[in-house]
The first five atom37 places (N, CA, C, CB, O) and aatype in JSON, in Angstrom:
{
  "aatype": [12, 1, 1, 0, 17, 0, 13, 10, 0, 10, 4, 15, 0, 7, 7, 10, 0, 17, 10, 7, 4, 6, 6, 5, 0, 15, 8, 19, 18, 10, 0, 5, 10, 18, 3, 14, 3, 0, 3, 4, 10, 18, 14, 15, 0, 15, 9, 3, 13, 19, 10, 7, 14, 0, 7, 7, 14, 7, 0, 14, 4, 3, 0, 6, 4, 9, 15, 3, 13, 3, 7, 5, 19, 10, 10, 15, 0, 16, 4, 14, 14, 17, 14, 19, 6, 13, 2, 0, 0, 15, 15, 0, 14, 15, 4, 0, 2, 0, 10, 0, 0, 1, 4, 1, 5, 4, 14, 10, 3, 7, 7, 7, 19, 1, 19, 19, 4, 3, 0, 7, 1, 6],
  "atom_mask": [
    [1, 1, 1, 1, 1],
    [1, 1, 1, 1, 1],
    [1, 1, 1, 1, 1],
    [1, 1, 1, 1, 1],
    [1, 1, 1, 1, 1],
    [1, 1, 1, 1, 1],
    [1, 1, 1, 1, 1],
    [1, 1, 1, 1, 1],
    [1, 1, 1, 1, 1],
    [1, 1, 1, 1, 1],
    [1, 1, 1, 1, 1],
    [1, 1, 1, 1, 1],
    [1, 1, 1, 1, 1],
    [1, 1, 1, 0, 1],
    [1, 1, 1, 0, 1],
    [1, 1, 1, 1, 1],
    [1, 1, 1, 1, 1],
    [1, 1, 1, 1, 1],
    [1, 1, 1, 1, 1],
    [1, 1, 1, 0, 1],
    [1, 1, 1, 1, 1],
    [1, 1, 1, 1, 1],
    [1, 1, 1, 1, 1],
    [1, 1, 1, 1, 1],
    [1, 1, 1, 1, 1],
    [1, 1, 1, 1, 1],
    [1, 1, 1, 1, 1],
    [1, 1, 1, 1, 1],
    [1, 1, 1, 1, 1],
    [1, 1, 1, 1, 1],
    [1, 1, 1, 1, 1],
    [1, 1, 1, 1, 1],
    [1, 1, 1, 1, 1],
    [1, 1, 1, 1, 1],
    [1, 1, 1, 1, 1],
    [1, 1, 1, 1, 1],
    [1, 1, 1, 1, 1],
    [1, 1, 1, 1, 1],
    [1, 1, 1, 1, 1],
    [1, 1, 1, 1, 1],
    [1, 1, 1, 1, 1],
    [1, 1, 1, 1, 1],
    [1, 1, 1, 1, 1],
    [1, 1, 1, 1, 1],
    [1, 1, 1, 1, 1],
    [1, 1, 1, 1, 1],
    [1, 1, 1, 1, 1],
    [1, 1, 1, 1, 1],
    [1, 1, 1, 1, 1],
    [1, 1, 1, 1, 1],
    [1, 1, 1, 1, 1],
    [1, 1, 1, 0, 1],
    [1, 1, 1, 1, 1],
    [1, 1, 1, 1, 1],
    [1, 1, 1, 0, 1],
    [1, 1, 1, 0, 1],
    [1, 1, 1, 1, 1],
    [1, 1, 1, 0, 1],
    [1, 1, 1, 1, 1],
    [1, 1, 1, 1, 1],
    [1, 1, 1, 1, 1],
    [1, 1, 1, 1, 1],
    [1, 1, 1, 1, 1],
    [1, 1, 1, 1, 1],
    [1, 1, 1, 1, 1],
    [1, 1, 1, 1, 1],
    [1, 1, 1, 1, 1],
    [1, 1, 1, 1, 1],
    [1, 1, 1, 1, 1],
    [1, 1, 1, 1, 1],
    [1, 1, 1, 0, 1],
    [1, 1, 1, 1, 1],
    [1, 1, 1, 1, 1],
    [1, 1, 1, 1, 1],
    [1, 1, 1, 1, 1],
    [1, 1, 1, 1, 1],
    [1, 1, 1, 1, 1],
    [1, 1, 1, 1, 1],
    [1, 1, 1, 1, 1],
    [1, 1, 1, 1, 1],
    [1, 1, 1, 1, 1],
    [1, 1, 1, 1, 1],
    [1, 1, 1, 1, 1],
    [1, 1, 1, 1, 1],
    [1, 1, 1, 1, 1],
    [1, 1, 1, 1, 1],
    [1, 1, 1, 1, 1],
    [1, 1, 1, 1, 1],
    [1, 1, 1, 1, 1],
    [1, 1, 1, 1, 1],
    [1, 1, 1, 1, 1],
    [1, 1, 1, 1, 1],
    [1, 1, 1, 1, 1],
    [1, 1, 1, 1, 1],
    [1, 1, 1, 1, 1],
    [1, 1, 1, 1, 1],
    [1, 1, 1, 1, 1],
    [1, 1, 1, 1, 1],
    [1, 1, 1, 1, 1],
    [1, 1, 1, 1, 1],
    [1, 1, 1, 1, 1],
    [1, 1, 1, 1, 1],
    [1, 1, 1, 1, 1],
    [1, 1, 1, 1, 1],
    [1, 1, 1, 1, 1],
    [1, 1, 1, 1, 1],
    [1, 1, 1, 1, 1],
    [1, 1, 1, 1, 1],
    [1, 1, 1, 1, 1],
    [1, 1, 1, 0, 1],
    [1, 1, 1, 0, 1],
    [1, 1, 1, 0, 1],
    [1, 1, 1, 1, 1],
    [1, 1, 1, 1, 1],
    [1, 1, 1, 1, 1],
    [1, 1, 1, 1, 1],
    [1, 1, 1, 1, 1],
    [1, 1, 1, 1, 1],
    [1, 1, 1, 1, 1],
    [1, 1, 1, 0, 1],
    [1, 1, 1, 1, 1],
    [1, 1, 1, 1, 1]
  ],
  "atom_positions": [
    [[17.91, -22.86, -46.62], [16.88, -23.55, -45.96], [17.08, -23.72, -44.5], [16.69, -24.8, -46.55], [16.15, -23.73, -43.7]],
    [[18.35, -23.87, -44.19], [18.72, -24.11, -42.68], [18.4, -22.75, -41.93], [20.4, -24.54, -42.47], [17.94, -22.75, -40.78]],
    [[18.65, -21.66, -42.6], [18.36, -20.39, -41.95], [16.82, -20.22, -41.67], [18.88, -19.23, -42.83], [16.39, -19.74, -40.62]],
    [[16.07, -20.63, -42.62], [14.63, -20.56, -42.54], [14.13, -21.37, -41.38], [14.0, -21.03, -43.84], [13.28, -20.91, -40.62]],
    [[14.67, -22.65, -41.2], [14.29, -23.5, -40.14], [14.68, -22.95, -38.77], [14.88, -24.83, -40.34], [13.94, -23.04, -37.78]],
    [[15.94, -22.34, -38.77], [16.41, -21.77, -37.54], [15.56, -20.53, -37.1], [17.87, -21.39, -37.7], [15.26, -20.34, -35.92]],
    [[15.17, -19.66, -38.15], [14.32, -18.55, -37.88], [12.96, -19.03, -37.36], [14.15, -17.71, -39.12], [12.43, -18.45, -36.41]],
    [[12.4, -20.05, -37.96], [11.12, -20.58, -37.62], [11.16, -21.18, -36.1], [10.72, -21.68, -38.71], [10.24, -21.0, -35.31]],
    [[12.27, -21.87, -35.83], [12.43, -22.47, -34.47], [12.54, -21.29, -33.38], [13.78, -23.43, -34.45], [11.95, -21.35, -32.3]],
    [[13.33, -20.24, -33.75], [13.48, -19.13, -32.89], [12.14, -18.41, -32.65], [14.51, -18.2, -33.45], [11.82, -18.04, -31.52]],
    [[11.4, -18.22, -33.68], [10.09, -17.57, -33.5], [9.14, -18.41, -32.68], [9.47, -17.27, -34.83], [8.38, -17.9, -31.85]],
    [[9.17, -19.66, -32.93], [8.25, -20.6, -32.17], [8.61, -20.6, -30.69], [8.33, -22.08, -32.73], [7.73, -20.6, -29.83]],
    [[9.86, -20.62, -30.4], [10.33, -20.6, -28.97], [9.87, -19.28, -28.31], [11.94, -20.76, -28.88], [9.34, -19.27, -27.21]],
    [[10.1, -18.17, -29.04], [9.66, -16.9, -28.52], [8.24, -16.73, -28.22], [0.0, 0.0, 0.0], [7.85, -16.12, -27.23]],
    [[7.39, -17.32, -29.16], [5.98, -17.3, -29.06], [5.5, -18.15, -27.93], [0.0, 0.0, 0.0], [4.54, -17.77, -27.25]],
    [[6.12, -19.27, -27.69], [5.76, -20.16, -26.59], [6.17, -19.49, -25.29], [6.44, -21.54, -26.75], [5.4, -19.56, -24.33]],
    [[7.38, -18.82, -25.19], [7.74, -18.12, -24.03], [6.78, -17.04, -23.65], [9.05, -17.58, -24.2], [6.41, -16.9, -22.49]],
    [[6.34, -16.2, -24.69], [5.48, -15.13, -24.37], [4.14, -15.67, -23.93], [5.34, -14.2, -25.54], [3.54, -15.07, -23.04]],
    [[3.59, -16.84, -24.52], [2.35, -17.34, -24.04], [2.46, -17.9, -22.57], [1.85, -18.41, -25.0], [1.49, -17.87, -21.81]],
    [[3.58, -18.37, -22.23], [3.86, -19.02, -20.91], [3.96, -18.06, -19.7], [0.0, 0.0, 0.0], [3.8, -18.42, -18.54]],
    [[4.25, -16.69, -20.13], [4.37, -15.7, -19.07], [3.03, -15.11, -18.64], [5.28, -14.6, -19.5], [2.17, -14.81, -19.48]],
    [[2.87, -14.94, -17.32], [1.7, -14.29, -16.89], [2.0, -12.92, -16.52], [1.08, -14.98, -15.79], [3.13, -12.62, -16.14]],
    [[1.1, -12.11, -16.61], [1.27, -10.63, -16.19], [1.33, -10.61, -14.67], [0.02, -9.69, -16.72], [0.55, -11.26, -13.99]],
    [[2.29, -9.83, -14.15], [2.47, -9.68, -12.68], [1.36, -8.8, -12.13], [3.88, -9.05, -12.35], [1.12, -7.68, -12.58]],
    [[0.69, -9.36, -11.13], [-0.38, -8.53, -10.45], [0.31, -7.53, -9.56], [-1.4, -9.43, -9.59], [1.29, -7.87, -8.9]],
    [[-0.17, -6.31, -9.53], [0.35, -5.32, -8.59], [-0.87, -4.4, -8.18], [1.58, -4.46, -9.27], [-1.94, -4.41, -8.78]],
    [[-0.6, -3.64, -7.14], [-1.6, -2.71, -6.71], [-0.92, -1.53, -6.01], [-2.61, -3.4, -5.8], [0.24, -1.59, -5.6]],
    [[-1.72, -0.46, -5.9], [-1.24, 0.78, -5.24], [-1.38, 0.52, -3.74], [-2.08, 2.1, -5.71], [-2.42, -0.01, -3.35]],
    [[-0.46, 0.84, -2.9], [-0.53, 0.75, -1.54], [-0.78, 2.13, -0.92], [0.71, 0.13, -1.05], [0.02, 3.05, -1.08]],
    [[-1.95, 2.28, -0.2], [-2.31, 3.57, 0.36], [-2.21, 3.52, 1.81], [-3.67, 3.99, -0.03], [-2.53, 2.52, 2.45]],
    [[-1.73, 4.66, 2.36], [-1.63, 4.79, 3.8], [-1.81, 6.23, 4.25], [-0.29, 4.26, 4.27], [-1.77, 7.14, 3.42]],
    [[-1.99, 6.44, 5.5], [-2.09, 7.75, 6.18], [-1.01, 7.94, 7.14], [-3.39, 7.91, 6.89], [-0.86, 7.12, 8.05]],
    [[-0.22, 8.99, 7.01], [0.85, 9.34, 7.83], [0.28, 9.88, 9.23], [1.75, 10.4, 7.09], [-0.6, 10.74, 9.29]],
    [[0.84, 9.31, 10.31], [0.38, 9.8, 11.64], [1.37, 10.85, 12.14], [0.27, 8.6, 12.69], [2.59, 10.67, 12.13]],
    [[0.75, 11.98, 12.59], [1.5, 13.13, 13.13], [1.34, 13.0, 14.65], [0.94, 14.57, 12.57], [0.26, 13.24, 15.19]],
    [[2.39, 12.62, 15.32], [2.27, 12.41, 16.81], [2.2, 13.85, 17.51], [3.59, 11.52, 17.4], [1.69, 13.92, 18.62]],
    [[2.64, 14.87, 16.97], [2.52, 16.19, 17.61], [1.13, 16.67, 17.59], [3.4, 17.21, 16.94], [0.67, 17.19, 18.61]],
    [[0.45, 16.56, 16.58], [-0.94, 17.03, 16.37], [-1.94, 15.96, 16.7], [-1.14, 17.48, 14.94], [-3.15, 16.22, 16.74]],
    [[-1.44, 14.7, 16.94], [-2.21, 13.53, 17.16], [-3.39, 13.38, 16.18], [-2.71, 13.53, 18.55], [-4.57, 13.38, 16.54]],
    [[-2.99, 13.27, 14.9], [-3.97, 13.19, 13.79], [-3.29, 12.44, 12.59], [-4.49, 14.67, 13.35], [-2.07, 12.27, 12.54]],
    [[-4.13, 12.03, 11.67], [-3.63, 11.35, 10.41], [-3.86, 12.27, 9.17], [-4.39, 9.92, 10.18], [-4.88, 12.94, 9.01]],
    [[-2.85, 12.25, 8.34], [-3.01, 12.99, 7.13], [-3.9, 12.13, 6.14], [-1.58, 13.34, 6.51], [-4.03, 10.92, 6.31]],
    [[-4.47, 12.79, 5.14], [-5.31, 12.01, 4.17], [-4.61, 10.96, 3.58], [-5.85, 12.81, 3.12], [-3.39, 11.01, 3.47]],
    [[-5.3, 9.99, 3.17], [-4.67, 8.77, 2.53], [-4.02, 9.1, 1.24], [-5.7, 7.66, 2.28], [-4.59, 9.81, 0.41]],
    [[-2.75, 8.55, 1.05], [-1.97, 8.86, -0.09], [-1.32, 7.6, -0.59], [-0.94, 9.93, 0.21], [-1.12, 6.7, 0.22]],
    [[-0.99, 7.47, -1.82], [-0.17, 6.34, -2.37], [1.22, 6.41, -1.97], [-0.21, 6.3, -3.84], [1.87, 7.41, -2.25]],
    [[1.78, 5.38, -1.3], [3.06, 5.35, -0.81], [4.0, 4.43, -1.73], [3.01, 4.87, 0.63], [5.22, 4.59, -1.75]],
    [[3.34, 3.46, -2.49], [4.16, 2.62, -3.32], [3.29, 1.78, -4.14], [5.11, 1.78, -2.52], [2.08, 1.71, -3.89]],
    [[3.88, 1.09, -5.18], [3.28, 0.11, -5.97], [3.79, -1.23, -5.46], [3.57, 0.34, -7.44], [5.01, -1.37, -5.32]],
    [[3.0, -2.16, -5.19], [3.42, -3.51, -4.6], [2.97, -4.6, -5.49], [2.83, -3.75, -3.17], [1.82, -4.68, -5.91]],
    [[4.01, -5.52, -5.8], [3.71, -6.68, -6.53], [2.83, -7.64, -5.79], [4.93, -7.32, -6.93], [2.99, -7.78, -4.57]],
    [[1.95, -8.29, -6.41], [0.99, -9.2, -5.77], [-0.38, -8.57, -5.67], [0.0, 0.0, 0.0], [-0.52, -7.35, -5.63]],
    [[-1.46, -9.49, -5.64], [-2.82, -9.08, -5.55], [-3.04, -8.47, -4.22], [-3.76, -10.21, -5.78], [-2.34, -8.83, -3.27]],
    [[-4.01, -7.54, -4.09], [-4.34, -6.81, -2.79], [-5.51, -7.41, -2.2], [-4.6, -5.3, -2.98], [-6.35, -6.64, -1.73]],
    [[-5.73, -8.72, -2.14], [-6.87, -9.41, -1.52], [-8.16, -9.18, -2.4], [0.0, 0.0, 0.0], [-9.29, -9.29, -1.91]],
    [[-7.97, -8.9, -3.56], [-9.2, -8.75, -4.5], [-9.5, -7.31, -4.72], [0.0, 0.0, 0.0], [-9.12, -6.49, -3.89]],
    [[-10.17, -6.96, -5.8], [-10.43, -5.62, -6.07], [-11.35, -5.02, -5.05], [-10.96, -5.47, -7.39], [-12.43, -5.55, -4.8]],
    [[-10.95, -3.92, -4.47], [-11.73, -3.16, -3.49], [-11.9, -3.84, -2.11], [0.0, 0.0, 0.0], [-12.72, -3.41, -1.3]],
    [[-11.11, -4.92, -1.87], [-11.25, -5.65, -0.62], [-10.62, -4.87, 0.44], [-10.66, -7.02, -0.69], [-9.39, -4.77, 0.38]],
    [[-11.25, -4.28, 1.43], [-10.68, -3.56, 2.5], [-10.09, -4.57, 3.53], [-11.74, -2.64, 3.13], [-10.62, -5.67, 3.68]],
    [[-9.08, -4.23, 4.19], [-8.44, -4.97, 5.31], [-8.56, -4.12, 6.58], [-6.92, -5.31, 5.0], [-8.81, -2.92, 6.51]],
    [[-8.39, -4.77, 7.73], [-8.4, -3.98, 8.99], [-7.29, -3.04, 8.94], [-8.3, -4.87, 10.26], [-6.25, -3.31, 8.34]],
    [[-7.48, -1.93, 9.57], [-6.52, -0.86, 9.74], [-5.2, -1.47, 10.43], [-7.18, 0.34, 10.63], [-5.29, -2.18, 11.44]],
    [[-4.11, -1.2, 9.89], [-2.92, -1.74, 10.37], [-1.8, -0.71, 10.39], [-2.55, -2.91, 9.58], [-1.7, 0.1, 9.47]],
    [[-0.92, -0.72, 11.43], [0.19, 0.2, 11.54], [1.38, -0.44, 10.81], [0.53, 0.52, 13.06], [1.66, -1.63, 10.94]],
    [[2.08, 0.43, 10.03], [3.29, 0.08, 9.39], [4.28, 1.29, 9.67], [3.05, -0.2, 7.82], [3.83, 2.41, 9.93]],
    [[5.54, 1.04, 9.61], [6.52, 2.1, 9.76], [7.56, 1.95, 8.75], [7.12, 2.14, 11.12], [7.83, 0.85, 8.27]],
    [[8.21, 3.15, 8.4], [9.27, 3.2, 7.43], [10.59, 3.12, 8.19], [9.18, 4.48, 6.54], [10.63, 3.0, 9.42]],
    [[11.65, 3.19, 7.45], [12.94, 3.03, 8.12], [13.4, 4.27, 9.01], [14.0, 2.77, 7.04], [14.37, 4.2, 9.77]],
    [[12.62, 5.4, 8.85], [12.83, 6.5, 9.73], [12.01, 6.48, 11.0], [12.57, 7.73, 9.03], [12.11, 7.38, 11.82]],
    [[11.2, 5.45, 11.16], [10.36, 5.25, 12.31], [8.96, 5.96, 12.28], [0.0, 0.0, 0.0], [8.23, 5.92, 13.26]],
    [[8.64, 6.56, 11.18], [7.38, 7.21, 11.01], [6.35, 6.17, 10.92], [7.36, 8.09, 9.81], [6.51, 5.19, 10.2]],
    [[5.25, 6.36, 11.65], [4.16, 5.38, 11.63], [3.02, 5.83, 10.66], [3.61, 5.19, 13.08], [2.6, 6.99, 10.61]],
    [[2.6, 4.9, 9.98], [1.53, 5.09, 9.01], [0.36, 4.14, 9.32], [2.05, 4.85, 7.56], [0.61, 3.1, 9.92]],
    [[-0.81, 4.43, 8.98], [-2.01, 3.65, 9.19], [-2.55, 3.31, 7.85], [-3.04, 4.39, 10.04], [-2.76, 4.2, 7.03]],
    [[-2.8, 1.97, 7.58], [-3.23, 1.65, 6.3], [-4.36, 0.53, 6.33], [-2.03, 1.22, 5.48], [-4.26, -0.41, 7.12]],
    [[-5.4, 0.66, 5.49], [-6.38, -0.42, 5.34], [-6.24, -1.16, 4.04], [-7.76, 0.13, 5.43], [-7.13, -1.9, 3.64]],
    [[-5.07, -0.96, 3.35], [-4.78, -1.7, 2.2], [-4.25, -3.1, 2.51], [-3.83, -0.95, 1.39], [-3.38, -3.23, 3.38]],
    [[-4.7, -4.1, 1.88], [-4.27, -5.48, 2.26], [-2.85, -5.65, 1.9], [-5.11, -6.59, 1.57], [-2.39, -5.02, 0.95]],
    [[-2.12, -6.45, 2.59], [-0.7, -6.84, 2.26], [-0.75, -7.55, 0.9], [-0.05, -7.83, 3.41], [-1.8, -7.96, 0.39]],
    [[0.55, -7.65, 0.32], [1.82, -7.45, 0.91], [2.24, -5.96, 1.1], [2.82, -8.16, 0.08], [1.84, -5.07, 0.35]],
    [[3.04, -5.74, 2.12], [3.53, -4.38, 2.36], [4.59, -3.98, 1.33], [4.1, -4.26, 3.78], [5.19, -4.85, 0.71]],
    [[4.82, -2.69, 1.14], [5.88, -2.18, 0.37], [7.2, -2.6, 0.98], [5.77, -0.68, 0.25], [7.27, -2.81, 2.19]],
    [[8.21, -2.72, 0.23], [9.52, -3.25, 0.69], [10.09, -2.38, 1.79], [10.53, -3.36, -0.48], [10.7, -2.89, 2.72]],
    [[9.91, -1.05, 1.71], [10.5, -0.13, 2.61], [9.78, -0.09, 3.94], [10.53, 1.2, 2.01], [10.13, 0.76, 4.76]],
    [[8.84, -0.9, 4.21], [7.97, -0.67, 5.41], [7.9, -1.99, 6.17], [6.48, -0.16, 4.99], [8.11, -3.05, 5.58]],
    [[7.61, -1.94, 7.42], [7.51, -3.11, 8.31], [6.29, -2.93, 9.12], [8.76, -3.28, 9.22], [5.74, -1.83, 9.26]],
    [[5.85, -4.08, 9.7], [4.73, -4.06, 10.64], [5.15, -3.27, 11.86], [4.28, -5.51, 11.04], [6.27, -3.42, 12.34]],
    [[4.29, -2.43, 12.36], [4.61, -1.57, 13.5], [3.6, -1.68, 14.64], [4.69, -0.14, 13.05], [3.44, -0.75, 15.43]],
    [[2.94, -2.8, 14.7], [1.83, -2.87, 15.71], [2.38, -2.83, 17.11], [0.97, -4.17, 15.54], [1.64, -2.58, 18.07]],
    [[3.7, -3.06, 17.27], [4.31, -3.0, 18.6], [4.91, -1.57, 18.87], [5.42, -4.1, 18.72], [5.33, -1.27, 19.99]],
    [[4.92, -0.74, 17.86], [5.46, 0.65, 18.06], [4.69, 1.45, 19.09], [5.45, 1.42, 16.74], [3.46, 1.38, 19.03]],
    [[5.23, 2.16, 19.96], [4.47, 2.94, 20.93], [3.41, 3.9, 20.37], [5.42, 3.72, 21.72], [2.36, 4.12, 20.96]],
    [[3.72, 4.42, 19.25], [2.73, 5.43, 18.67], [1.65, 4.72, 17.79], [3.52, 6.53, 17.77], [0.8, 5.39, 17.21]],
    [[1.7, 3.39, 17.7], [0.66, 2.68, 16.91], [-0.66, 2.82, 17.58], [0.99, 1.19, 16.74], [-1.64, 3.12, 16.89]],
    [[-0.78, 2.63, 18.87], [-2.1, 2.71, 19.52], [-2.64, 4.1, 19.38], [-2.03, 2.31, 21.01], [-3.85, 4.28, 19.21]],
    [[-1.76, 5.15, 19.44], [-2.23, 6.49, 19.26], [-2.66, 6.76, 17.8], [-1.15, 7.45, 19.68], [-3.61, 7.51, 17.58]],
    [[-2.02, 6.18, 16.86], [-2.44, 6.32, 15.46], [-3.79, 5.63, 15.25], [-1.36, 5.72, 14.5], [-4.62, 6.17, 14.52]],
    [[-4.05, 4.49, 15.84], [-5.31, 3.78, 15.64], [-6.39, 4.67, 16.36], [-5.25, 2.24, 16.22], [-7.51, 4.77, 15.87]],
    [[-6.06, 5.28, 17.47], [-7.07, 6.11, 18.21], [-7.38, 7.4, 17.4], [-6.52, 6.48, 19.68], [-8.45, 7.99, 17.56]],
    [[-6.43, 7.83, 16.55], [-6.63, 9.05, 15.84], [-7.31, 8.9, 14.49], [-5.36, 9.71, 15.68], [-7.29, 9.82, 13.67]],
    [[-7.9, 7.75, 14.28], [-8.44, 7.44, 12.89], [-9.56, 8.48, 12.53], [-9.04, 5.91, 12.82], [-9.85, 8.64, 11.34]],
    [[-10.18, 9.15, 13.47], [-11.25, 10.05, 13.13], [-10.74, 11.47, 13.11], [-12.4, 9.91, 14.1], [-11.54, 12.38, 12.86]],
    [[-9.44, 11.72, 13.35], [-8.95, 13.11, 13.37], [-8.01, 13.29, 12.14], [-8.19, 13.45, 14.76], [-6.97, 12.63, 12.04]],
    [[-8.39, 14.16, 11.23], [-7.55, 14.43, 10.03], [-6.77, 15.63, 10.21], [-8.36, 14.57, 8.8], [-7.28, 16.68, 10.6]],
    [[-5.43, 15.49, 9.9], [-4.54, 16.63, 9.94], [-4.84, 17.6, 8.81], [-3.11, 16.16, 9.87], [-5.23, 17.17, 7.72]],
    [[-4.68, 18.81, 9.01], [-4.99, 19.85, 7.9], [-3.79, 19.9, 6.98], [-5.28, 21.35, 8.5], [-2.65, 19.78, 7.42]],
    [[-4.06, 20.07, 5.7], [-3.13, 20.18, 4.71], [-2.88, 21.68, 4.43], [-3.59, 19.42, 3.49], [-1.87, 22.0, 3.79]],
    [[-3.64, 22.52, 4.81], [-3.59, 23.96, 4.56], [-3.25, 24.8, 5.81], [-4.92, 24.4, 4.01], [-3.28, 26.03, 5.77]],
    [[-2.93, 24.15, 6.87], [-2.56, 24.9, 8.1], [-3.77, 25.2, 8.97], [0.0, 0.0, 0.0], [-3.6, 25.93, 9.95]],
    [[-4.98, 24.7, 8.7], [-6.11, 24.97, 9.47], [-6.08, 23.94, 10.74], [0.0, 0.0, 0.0], [-5.08, 23.27, 10.99]],
    [[-7.14, 23.88, 11.42], [-7.21, 22.97, 12.56], [-7.53, 21.49, 12.2], [0.0, 0.0, 0.0], [-7.88, 21.16, 11.06]],
    [[-7.39, 20.65, 13.21], [-7.61, 19.26, 13.01], [-9.13, 18.99, 12.76], [-7.08, 18.47, 14.23], [-9.95, 19.53, 13.51]],
    [[-9.5, 18.27, 11.86], [-10.93, 18.03, 11.55], [-11.31, 16.68, 12.17], [-11.2, 18.03, 9.97], [-10.5, 15.75, 12.18]],
    [[-12.5, 16.56, 12.67], [-13.01, 15.28, 13.1], [-13.88, 14.77, 11.92], [-13.85, 15.4, 14.48], [-14.82, 15.42, 11.49]],
    [[-13.5, 13.56, 11.41], [-14.18, 13.13, 10.16], [-15.09, 11.92, 10.37], [-13.15, 12.79, 9.08], [-15.61, 11.4, 9.39]],
    [[-15.29, 11.47, 11.56], [-16.18, 10.36, 11.84], [-17.41, 10.86, 12.6], [-15.45, 9.27, 12.64], [-17.38, 11.91, 13.24]],
    [[-18.52, 10.07, 12.52], [-19.6, 10.3, 13.32], [-19.3, 10.0, 14.78], [-20.7, 9.52, 12.83], [-18.42, 9.2, 15.1]],
    [[-20.04, 10.64, 15.66], [-19.72, 10.45, 17.02], [-19.91, 9.03, 17.5], [-20.51, 11.35, 17.82], [-19.21, 8.61, 18.43]],
    [[-20.82, 8.27, 16.91], [-21.05, 6.87, 17.26], [-19.96, 5.89, 16.71], [0.0, 0.0, 0.0], [-19.84, 4.76, 17.18]],
    [[-19.2, 6.34, 15.72], [-18.23, 5.44, 15.13], [-16.83, 5.54, 15.63], [-18.21, 5.65, 13.73], [-15.95, 4.84, 15.13]],
    [[-16.56, 6.38, 16.61], [-15.19, 6.5, 17.17], [-14.99, 5.31, 17.99], [-14.96, 7.8, 18.02], [-13.93, 5.14, 18.58]]
  ]
}
């Protein structure tokens, strides 16, 4: 009988612990790599999964420069928190150039740089 009570107590504690845990919110962090030689941005790509909500589903944030440990600058409109391997790079010298290159997309297939914005939106 003692084993039955011990088993019941263990199951109850496990059930309460399971009910008390909340699912961790996470989101995909997207960014565009800036190519300083061609002065353009590569298409947006997933760079990491980040714990925490991203400002709500589909909520865009202002474009922001981030950099990795190698000093590469990326431009992202995904809301923080940032991936662990990246830092704010708004003071990086190439950040202003990356922001200015928002309408110039680097080619993936070796072609020329494409302008992807309307003339009035640059």
